[in-house]
N, C-alpha and C positions, 0 to 999 in steps of 0.2 A: 636454380637450385634452392633458393630461399623459399619459393612457393611449395616445394616438396618437403620442406622441413630440414634441409641440409644447410650447414654453414660452409661457405667456400673460402678457403684460405690460400695464400700464395707463398711460395718459397722462391727466393732469388737463387737459382741454381748456379749462377756465376760466382756466388759467394759461399753457399753452403747447400746441403741437401736436406738438412733438418733445421727448423727454426731454432736459433740458439736460446730464445726466451721461452717459447712454448714448444717443448720437444714432442708434443703429440701432433704437430704439424709437419708432415713429411710425405713423401711419395713411396715409401718402402712397401706398403701393403699392396698398392695397385701394381707396382713393378713386379712383385713376387707373383701376383695372380697372372699377369700377362706372360711372365716367363714360364709359369706352369702350363698355361694354355698353349703357348707355342710349342713346348716340349711334348704336349699330348697329341699334337697334330702330326700324324705320320705322313710319309710321302704320298700315300694313297689318299689320305684325307685332305691334302693340300688343294685338291681339285673339287672341293665341295661345291655343288651348285648353289647359287645365291638363294634359292628358295628353301634350302635345307640348313643354312647357316644358323638361324635361330634355334632350330631343333638341336643342332650340335652344341651350341652355347648353353642351352638349357640342360642338356645331358652333362656337360662339363660342370656346370654350377651344382647340379644334384650330387654328382660324385664328389665334388669338393666339400660339400656340406657334411659328409659322413666319412668316418674312417673306413678304410677298406674292410676291416673285420666286421663292422656293423652294417655295411652296405647290404650284405646278404640277408640279414635279419630284417632290415627295412623293406627290402623287396618282397620278402615272404609276407610281412604284415600287410603290405599294399595288396598283394594277391588275395590274401584271406579276407580283407575288407571288401574287395570287389566281389568275391564269391558269396559273401553273406548279405549282399544287397537284395 
């Protein structure tokens, strides 16, 4: 993690879920993302072939980066950019 520029902290979950001294150290963000990812996987998608998992995760990440209202505009801009190449 250090080689990629990330600092890795630890929280002792038997005591607390948020570090009492440095409250920015917690697992709430990743827990929310995993919960959203699991909720987005329908019964049909639970059988995603292994070779398509990365594609699905990239789609989830893309959709998560944009609000639902702006997603349409982003897709239109991408299409226009491709058409003007």
